[in-house]
C-alpha positions as CSV (number, residue, x, y, z in Angstrom):
1,M,-15.2,-26.6,19.3
2,R,-14.7,-22.7,19.6
3,L,-11.0,-23.3,18.7
4,F,-11.2,-25.6,16.1
5,R,-14.7,-22.5,14.9
6,E,-11.3,-20.4,14.9
7,K,-9.0,-22.9,12.8
8,E,-11.4,-22.5,10.4
9,W,-12.1,-19.1,10.3
10,L,-8.4,-18.6,10.2
11,F,-7.5,-20.9,7.5
12,S,-10.7,-19.6,5.4
13,L,-9.6,-15.9,5.8
14,L,-6.1,-16.6,5.3
15,L,-7.1,-18.5,1.3
16,I,-9.7,-16.0,0.2
17,S,-6.8,-13.5,1.0
18,L,-4.4,-15.4,-0.8
19,V,-6.7,-15.2,-3.9
20,L,-7.3,-12.2,-3.8
21,W,-3.9,-10.7,-3.6
22,L,-2.3,-12.9,-5.9
23,I,-5.0,-13.2,-8.7
24,F,-3.3,-11.4,-11.9
25,L,-0.5,-9.8,-9.8
26,G,1.6,-9.6,-12.9
27,N,-1.0,-8.7,-15.4
28,S,0.4,-5.1,-15.7
29,P,3.4,-3.3,-15.8
30,L,5.2,-1.5,-12.7
31,R,3.9,2.0,-12.0
32,D,5.6,5.1,-11.1
33,W,6.6,6.2,-8.7
34,D,7.8,3.6,-5.8
35,E,7.4,0.4,-7.5
36,G,9.5,1.4,-10.6
37,T,12.2,2.8,-7.6
38,V,11.6,-0.6,-5.3
39,A,12.3,-2.8,-8.3
40,Q,15.1,-0.8,-9.9
41,V,16.1,-1.2,-5.8
42,A,16.0,-4.9,-5.0
43,R,17.6,-5.8,-8.8
44,E,21.2,-3.9,-8.3
45,I,21.0,-5.9,-4.6
46,W,20.1,-9.3,-6.5
47,R,22.9,-8.8,-9.2
48,A,25.4,-7.4,-6.9
49,P,28.3,-10.0,-6.8
50,L,28.8,-12.4,-3.4
51,G,30.7,-9.8,-0.7
52,S,29.6,-7.0,-2.2
53,M,27.7,-5.8,0.8
54,R,25.3,-4.3,-1.3
55,W,22.4,-5.6,0.5
56,L,23.8,-3.4,3.4
57,Y,24.6,-0.3,1.7
58,P,21.6,-0.6,-1.8
59,T,22.0,1.8,-4.5
60,L,19.9,2.8,-7.0
61,G,21.1,3.5,-10.8
62,G,24.7,3.2,-9.0
63,E,24.1,6.0,-6.5
64,P,23.9,5.1,-3.0
65,Y,19.8,5.0,-2.4
66,H,18.9,6.6,1.4
67,N,15.3,7.0,0.8
68,K,14.2,3.9,2.8
69,P,15.4,1.0,4.9
70,P,15.9,-2.1,2.7
71,L,13.9,-5.0,4.3
72,M,11.2,-4.6,1.3
73,H,13.9,-4.3,-1.2
74,L,15.6,-7.8,0.3
75,L,12.5,-9.4,0.2
76,I,11.8,-9.1,-3.6
77,A,15.4,-9.2,-4.5
78,W,15.5,-13.0,-2.7
79,S,11.9,-13.4,-4.8
80,Y,14.0,-12.3,-8.2
81,S,16.6,-15.3,-7.0
82,I,13.7,-18.1,-7.7
83,G,11.4,-16.6,-10.1
84,G,13.9,-14.3,-12.1
85,V,12.7,-10.1,-12.0
86,N,9.2,-9.3,-13.7
87,E,6.5,-7.9,-12.4
88,W,4.8,-10.7,-10.2
89,T,7.7,-11.7,-8.0
90,T,8.0,-8.1,-7.9
91,R,5.2,-7.5,-6.1
92,L,4.9,-11.2,-4.2
93,P,6.4,-10.5,-1.0
94,G,3.8,-7.1,-0.8
95,A,1.3,-9.6,-1.6
96,L,1.6,-12.3,1.0
97,L,2.6,-10.1,3.5
98,T,-0.8,-7.9,3.2
99,A,-2.6,-10.8,2.3
100,L,-1.6,-12.0,6.2
101,G,-2.9,-8.9,7.5
102,V,-6.7,-10.3,7.2
103,P,-6.1,-13.3,9.2
104,L,-4.0,-11.5,12.2
105,L,-6.9,-8.4,11.5
106,Y,-9.1,-11.9,12.9
107,L,-6.9,-12.1,15.8
108,V,-6.9,-8.9,17.2
109,G,-10.4,-8.7,17.2
110,C,-10.8,-11.7,18.4
111,L,-9.1,-10.5,21.6
112,L,-10.1,-7.0,21.6
113,F,-13.8,-8.2,21.5
114,N,-13.5,-11.3,23.8
115,Q,-16.0,-13.3,21.0
116,S,-15.5,-14.1,17.5
117,L,-18.4,-12.4,15.1
118,P,-17.3,-8.8,15.6
119,A,-13.6,-10.0,14.7
120,L,-14.9,-11.8,11.2
121,F,-16.9,-8.6,10.5
122,A,-13.4,-6.9,11.1
123,A,-11.7,-8.8,8.8
124,L,-14.6,-9.0,6.4
125,V,-14.3,-5.5,6.3
126,Y,-10.6,-4.7,6.0
127,L,-10.4,-8.0,2.7
128,T,-12.9,-6.0,1.2
129,M,-12.0,-2.0,1.3
130,L,-10.6,-0.9,-1.8
131,P,-7.5,1.1,-1.2
132,V,-6.1,-1.8,1.1
133,V,-6.4,-5.1,-1.5
134,R,-5.0,-2.3,-4.2
135,H,-2.1,-0.7,-2.2
136,G,-1.0,-4.1,-0.8
137,R,-0.6,-6.1,-4.2
138,L,1.8,-3.2,-5.7
139,A,5.7,-3.1,-4.8
140,M,5.3,-0.9,-1.4
141,L,5.6,-0.7,1.7
142,D,2.5,0.4,3.0
143,G,1.3,-3.2,2.8
144,A,3.9,-5.0,4.9
145,T,3.8,-2.3,7.3
146,I,0.6,-2.4,8.2
147,T,0.8,-6.2,8.5
148,F,3.6,-5.9,10.8
149,F,1.6,-3.2,13.4
150,L,-1.0,-5.6,13.3
151,L,1.0,-8.3,14.9
152,L,2.4,-5.7,17.2
153,L,-1.0,-5.8,18.6
154,F,-1.5,-8.9,18.6
155,C,1.5,-9.5,20.9
156,L,0.0,-6.1,22.7
157,L,-2.8,-8.1,23.5
158,K,-2.0,-11.6,23.8
159,A,0.9,-10.2,27.0
160,R,-2.0,-8.9,29.1
161,Q,-2.3,-12.7,29.8
162,N,1.1,-14.1,29.4
163,R,4.1,-11.7,29.4
164,R,5.8,-13.3,27.4
165,Y,4.3,-12.2,24.1
166,A,5.4,-8.7,24.7
167,L,8.6,-9.7,23.6
168,G,7.2,-9.8,20.4
169,V,6.4,-5.7,19.9
170,G,10.1,-4.8,20.3
171,F,10.0,-7.2,17.2
172,C,7.2,-5.8,15.5
173,L,8.7,-2.2,16.1
174,G,12.1,-3.6,14.8
175,L,10.4,-4.7,11.5
176,I,8.6,-1.8,11.3
177,T,11.7,0.6,11.1
178,L,13.5,-1.7,8.3
179,T,10.6,-1.4,6.4
180,K,9.1,2.6,6.5
181,G,12.1,3.7,8.5
182,M,10.1,6.9,11.0
183,M,6.2,5.4,10.2
184,V,7.5,3.8,13.8
185,L,6.9,6.4,15.4
186,P,3.3,7.4,14.8
187,L,2.9,3.3,14.7
188,G,4.6,2.9,18.4
189,A,2.8,6.2,20.1
190,I,-0.9,4.6,19.1
191,A,0.3,1.1,21.4
192,C,2.0,3.4,23.9
193,L,-1.4,5.7,24.3
194,F,-3.2,2.4,23.7
195,L,-1.0,0.6,26.6
196,I,-1.8,4.0,29.2
197,A,-5.1,4.5,28.1
198,D,-5.9,0.7,28.9
199,R,-4.4,1.2,32.3
200,Q,-1.1,-1.4,31.1
201,F,0.4,0.4,33.5
202,A,2.9,-3.0,34.3
203,L,3.2,-4.2,31.3
204,L,5.0,-1.0,30.2
205,T,7.7,-1.6,32.5
206,S,7.9,-5.3,32.2
207,P,11.3,-7.2,31.3
208,Y,9.7,-8.9,28.7
209,L,8.6,-5.9,27.2
210,L,12.2,-3.9,27.9
211,V,13.9,-7.4,26.2
212,G,12.3,-7.6,23.3
213,M,12.4,-3.7,22.9
214,F,16.4,-4.0,23.1
215,L,16.6,-7.2,20.9
216,G,13.6,-6.0,18.4
217,N,15.5,-3.1,17.4
218,A,19.0,-3.9,17.8
219,P,19.0,-4.7,13.8
220,A,17.5,-1.8,13.1
221,I,19.6,0.6,15.3
222,A,22.7,-1.5,13.9
223,W,21.7,-0.6,10.1
224,F,21.2,3.1,10.8
225,A,24.7,2.5,12.7
226,A,26.2,1.5,9.6
227,Q,24.8,4.0,7.1
228,W,26.3,6.5,9.4
229,Q,29.6,4.9,9.6
230,Y,29.7,4.4,6.1
231,Y,28.5,7.3,4.4
232,G,28.4,10.2,7.1
233,G,26.3,13.0,7.7
234,N,25.2,12.5,4.1
235,F,22.9,9.7,5.1
236,F,21.6,11.6,7.8
237,Q,20.6,14.5,5.6
238,V,19.0,12.5,3.1
239,N,16.9,10.0,5.8
240,F,15.7,11.5,8.4
241,Q,15.5,15.4,7.1
242,A,15.0,15.1,3.3
243,Q,12.6,12.1,3.0
244,T,11.5,12.1,6.9
245,F,11.3,15.2,9.1
246,A,10.7,17.7,5.7
247,R,7.6,15.8,5.0
248,L,6.1,17.6,8.4
249,T,7.0,20.6,7.4
250,Q,6.7,21.0,3.5
251,S,5.2,19.8,0.7
252,V,8.0,17.2,-1.1
253,E,8.1,17.4,-4.8
254,G,4.7,19.5,-4.9
255,H,2.7,16.8,-3.0
256,S,0.2,19.2,-1.1
257,G,-2.8,19.3,-0.2
258,P,-5.6,21.0,3.1
259,P,-5.8,19.8,6.4
260,W,-9.0,17.5,5.0
261,Y,-7.3,15.6,2.5
262,Y,-7.5,12.2,3.7
263,L,-11.1,12.4,4.5
264,I,-11.7,12.9,0.8
265,E,-9.6,9.9,0.2
266,L,-11.8,8.1,2.6
267,I,-14.4,9.0,0.7
268,K,-13.9,8.3,-2.4
269,Y,-12.8,4.8,-1.8
270,S,-14.3,3.2,1.2
271,F,-17.5,2.4,-0.7
272,P,-20.1,0.8,1.0
273,W,-18.8,0.9,4.6
274,L,-18.4,4.3,4.8
275,L,-21.8,4.0,5.1
276,F,-21.5,2.0,8.4
277,L,-18.7,4.4,9.7
278,P,-20.8,7.8,11.4
279,G,-22.7,4.7,13.7
280,S,-19.3,2.7,14.5
281,F,-17.8,6.1,15.9
282,Y,-20.9,6.6,17.7
283,L,-21.1,2.7,18.8
284,A,-17.1,3.4,19.5
285,W,-17.9,6.4,21.4
286,K,-21.3,4.3,23.3
287,K,-18.7,2.2,24.5
288,R,-15.6,4.2,25.3
289,H,-14.5,2.4,28.6
290,T,-13.8,-0.7,26.4
291,T,-10.8,-2.0,25.4
292,W,-11.9,-2.4,21.4
293,S,-13.2,1.4,21.8
294,R,-9.9,2.8,23.3
295,L,-8.5,1.2,21.1
296,I,-10.3,2.4,17.7
297,I,-10.7,6.0,18.7
298,I,-6.7,6.4,19.5
299,G,-5.6,5.1,16.6
300,T,-7.7,6.8,14.7
301,I,-7.5,10.5,15.5
302,T,-4.1,9.9,16.2
303,Y,-2.6,8.5,13.5
304,L,-5.3,10.7,11.1
305,L,-4.2,13.7,13.1
306,T,-0.2,13.2,12.6
307,I,-1.1,13.5,8.6
308,S,-3.2,15.6,8.5
309,L,-1.0,18.2,9.6
310,M,2.0,17.3,7.8
311,R,2.5,19.4,5.0
312,T,2.9,16.5,2.1
313,K,-0.1,14.1,1.0
314,L,0.2,11.2,-0.4
315,P,-3.1,8.9,-0.9
316,W,-1.4,5.8,0.9
317,Y,-0.3,8.1,3.0
318,V,-3.5,6.8,5.4
319,M,-3.5,3.1,4.8
320,P,-2.4,2.3,8.4
321,V,-6.4,4.3,9.5
322,Y,-8.2,1.2,7.0
323,P,-7.6,-1.6,10.8
324,F,-8.9,0.5,12.4
325,L,-11.9,1.6,10.6
326,A,-12.1,-2.2,9.7
327,L,-12.9,-2.8,13.8
328,A,-15.1,-0.3,14.3
329,I,-17.4,-1.4,11.0
330,G,-17.8,-4.6,12.1
331,A,-18.3,-4.0,15.8
332,K,-21.4,-1.8,14.3
333,L,-22.1,-4.6,11.6
334,S,-22.3,-7.4,14.7
335,E,-24.9,-5.5,16.6
336,I,-26.7,-4.8,13.3
337,W,-26.6,-9.0,13.1
338,Q,-28.5,-8.6,16.5
339,D,-30.8,-6.7,16.4
340,D,-34.2,-8.7,14.8
341,H,-35.0,-5.0,14.4
342,F,-33.1,-2.9,12.8
343,K,-33.4,0.4,10.7
344,G,-31.8,1.1,7.8
345,R,-34.0,3.4,5.5
346,S,-30.7,6.1,4.7
347,L,-28.7,2.6,4.1
348,T,-31.4,1.4,1.4
349,I,-31.5,4.5,-0.5
350,F,-27.3,5.1,-0.8
351,L,-27.3,1.2,-1.4
352,A,-29.8,1.8,-4.6
353,I,-27.9,4.9,-5.6
354,I,-25.1,2.2,-5.9
355,S,-26.6,-0.5,-7.9
356,I,-28.0,1.9,-10.2
357,A,-24.3,3.5,-10.0
358,G,-23.3,-0.1,-11.2
359,L,-25.5,0.2,-14.6
360,G,-24.2,2.8,-15.7
361,G,-20.9,1.8,-15.3
362,C,-21.9,-1.1,-17.3
363,V,-22.8,1.1,-20.1
364,Y,-19.9,3.3,-19.9
365,F,-17.8,-0.3,-19.7
366,F,-19.4,-2.0,-23.0
367,I,-18.6,1.6,-25.2
368,E,-15.4,1.1,-23.5
369,K,-15.2,-3.0,-24.3
370,E,-13.9,-3.6,-21.4
371,P,-15.8,-7.1,-21.2
372,I,-14.1,-8.2,-17.3
373,L,-15.0,-4.5,-16.1
374,I,-18.7,-4.9,-18.0
375,V,-19.0,-8.1,-15.7
376,M,-17.8,-6.5,-12.6
377,S,-20.6,-4.0,-12.8
378,I,-22.9,-6.0,-13.5
379,V,-22.4,-7.4,-10.5
380,L,-22.1,-4.4,-8.7
381,A,-25.4,-3.7,-9.6
382,I,-27.2,-6.8,-8.6
383,S,-25.7,-7.7,-4.8
384,M,-26.0,-3.6,-4.1
385,G,-29.2,-3.8,-5.2
386,I,-30.0,-7.6,-3.3
387,A,-28.6,-5.8,-0.3
388,A,-30.8,-2.8,-0.2
389,W,-33.9,-4.8,-1.0
390,L,-32.4,-7.0,2.1
391,V,-32.2,-3.9,4.2
392,K,-35.6,-3.0,3.8
393,Q,-37.3,-6.4,4.6
394,R,-34.7,-6.1,7.5
395,D,-33.1,-8.9,6.7
396,R,-29.3,-9.6,8.7
397,N,-28.0,-11.7,5.5
398,F,-27.8,-8.1,3.6
399,I,-24.5,-8.6,5.3
400,P,-23.2,-11.9,3.9
401,V,-24.3,-10.3,0.2
402,L,-22.4,-7.0,0.8
403,F,-19.1,-9.0,1.7
404,S,-19.6,-11.7,-0.9
405,G,-20.8,-8.5,-3.7
406,M,-17.7,-6.3,-2.9
407,Y,-15.2,-9.5,-2.7
408,L,-16.1,-10.8,-6.5
409,V,-16.1,-7.0,-8.0
410,L,-12.4,-6.4,-6.2
411,A,-11.9,-10.3,-7.6
412,L,-12.7,-8.9,-11.0
413,L,-11.3,-5.6,-11.4
414,M,-7.8,-7.5,-10.1
415,S,-8.5,-9.7,-12.9
416,S,-8.7,-6.9,-15.0
417,Q,-5.5,-4.4,-16.6
418,S,-7.6,-1.3,-15.1
419,W,-6.5,-1.7,-12.1
420,I,-3.8,0.6,-11.5
421,W,-5.4,3.2,-12.8
422,E,-2.2,5.6,-13.1
423,L,-0.8,3.3,-16.2
424,N,-3.1,6.1,-17.6
425,E,-1.1,9.1,-17.0
426,A,1.5,8.7,-19.1
427,F,2.9,7.1,-22.0
428,P,3.1,3.1,-22.1
429,V,7.0,2.6,-20.7
430,K,7.5,-1.1,-22.2
431,P,7.6,-0.3,-25.7
432,V,9.7,2.4,-25.8
433,A,12.2,0.4,-22.9
434,N,12.4,-1.8,-25.8
435,L,13.4,0.3,-28.2
436,I,16.3,1.6,-25.7
437,R,17.5,-1.6,-24.5
438,A,18.3,-3.2,-28.3
439,N,19.6,0.1,-29.4
440,V,21.6,1.4,-26.2
441,P,24.3,0.4,-24.5
442,P,24.6,-1.1,-20.9
443,G,25.9,1.9,-19.0
444,K,24.5,4.6,-21.3
445,E,22.9,7.4,-20.0
446,I,19.7,8.5,-22.5
447,Y,18.3,12.3,-21.9
448,T,14.3,12.6,-22.9
449,S,12.0,15.4,-23.4
450,F,9.6,14.2,-21.3
451,A,8.2,16.3,-18.5
452,Y,9.6,14.1,-16.1
453,N,11.8,11.4,-15.2
454,R,10.2,8.2,-14.5
455,P,11.6,5.4,-12.4
456,S,9.6,2.0,-14.0
457,L,11.2,3.6,-17.5
458,N,14.3,3.1,-15.8
459,F,13.6,-0.1,-14.7
460,Y,12.9,-1.7,-17.9
461,S,15.7,-0.1,-19.7
462,D,17.6,-1.3,-17.3
463,R,19.3,2.6,-18.2
464,K,18.9,5.9,-16.9
465,V,16.9,7.7,-19.0
466,T,17.2,11.8,-17.7
467,A,14.1,14.1,-18.7
468,A,15.5,17.2,-19.8
469,T,14.4,20.7,-21.2
470,V,15.2,21.5,-25.1
471,P,18.5,23.8,-24.9
472,V,20.3,20.9,-22.2
473,L,19.1,18.4,-24.8
474,Q,20.4,20.1,-27.9
475,Q,24.0,20.5,-25.8
476,M,23.6,16.3,-24.8
477,L,23.3,15.1,-28.4
478,S,26.6,17.5,-29.3
479,N,28.1,15.7,-25.7
480,K,27.5,12.1,-28.1
481,S,24.5,11.3,-25.4
482,Y,21.5,9.7,-26.7
483,L,17.9,11.0,-26.7
484,L,14.1,10.3,-26.6
485,L,12.3,12.5,-28.3
486,D,8.5,13.4,-28.2
487,D,7.2,15.0,-31.7
488,A,7.9,19.1,-30.7
489,A,11.1,18.1,-29.6
490,L,12.1,16.8,-32.6
491,Q,11.1,19.9,-34.5
492,Q,13.3,22.0,-32.5
493,I,16.6,20.1,-32.4
494,D,18.8,19.9,-34.6
495,L,20.1,16.5,-35.3
496,T,22.7,17.4,-38.5
497,G,25.2,14.6,-38.0
498,S,22.6,12.4,-35.8
499,K,20.8,9.3,-36.3
500,I,17.3,8.3,-36.0
501,I,16.9,4.9,-34.9
502,G,13.1,3.9,-34.4
503,T,10.1,4.9,-32.7
504,A,7.9,4.1,-29.7
505,K,4.8,5.1,-28.6
506,G,5.1,9.0,-29.9
507,F,9.2,8.4,-28.7
508,T,11.9,9.0,-31.1
509,L,15.1,7.3,-30.2
510,V,18.2,9.5,-31.3
511,S,21.5,7.8,-31.6
512,P,24.5,10.8,-31.9
């Protein structure tokens, strides 16, 4: 009976996860920076003729691409071969892999807690965390990396009873390495520290684990060896030094922040589950002799400490901590569910505040004429209001109300074109890219007066568009290059002998 129920929950979690991650997946353009870069690398792999070995030696704009290993780029190229090049096929592999993390977290929770209720709550918390859903839908590497790590934890926990599962640990480490390179170091360290804290010393020396480590990491080692053999020291200079270890000691490309940067990120985007975090970690500390609490404490502290000490700060670096937070909150919600006399006065107040904020959002989006977001705000206000009333009545059913309310809110947000709010930070690239594609021959480089390079513009225009200063732009025009100019630069540059081709979104395309 228990096995049948577990299969039912797994299927249900998989189904609702796929809906949330795939709904209107291609309704917004690709985002700078990662999406545009990943998509362009994948397209160059897809376009390359058979026998070109582009899948092994990927390129970006025809130049060697040393930033990350190519597993996700290969999956996206395969997606292009099936459904063509578009936003949906670009995001599909990452979205599918991230969605699989929800039922995987449920399985991990069942093994950790030895019961299904906290595991189910943990999976539902993970499902309804905004950063997990949003970044998992983007054509980035983090969602897939977390899913591979959850699969690693599943194999690790199963190996305590059946050593053969230890084979999978090495393969998961290899997949993480082929997805996000040296991210395998902190995640592998968490797994190792967990085994030591849980006194699984025999597993550390198990022949199955050692064989799995060798076989699973062999493809990753072979890939790095192939890059070194083909490119020499330049590959290691870029991949290891500039793109990996330099981020520990310096702020790469100006992405810096204080040591508490990621705590602020958690506070900004973890509602309403943030309200349960203090009690969740207090419970984990009280139960620190248990397997589940050891994993949560070790995973959270080790990973947060690692990324907080890094000089380079980016919002998505915090993503691997969310499964640990979900497990901790799942344990706390399970305790509340089984307590008929729980008290939640402060919880009632905070949920009521969120409900009022939802009403404020409804007014704001009505002014902005965003129908889907108006409905989203109404759903948020109603669900949080009902949850606050149920908490005040000491009714444990506020928990399913929170889950269902947050799921609907996220589904409505993902159905809108506002789930990638970074697109509003600069001009829309598609109209400008269409202007370039229609008038600039393939292979020609374009120079622009815009402040910085935009990988998404390179991808959509299928041309390289390089940011430059006005003096450089004037020189490039003399050298018979195409220019993409905003109004200010258009007034400063001598266009004698040049031709204005057309305009789009405040930019003018000029041919020599």
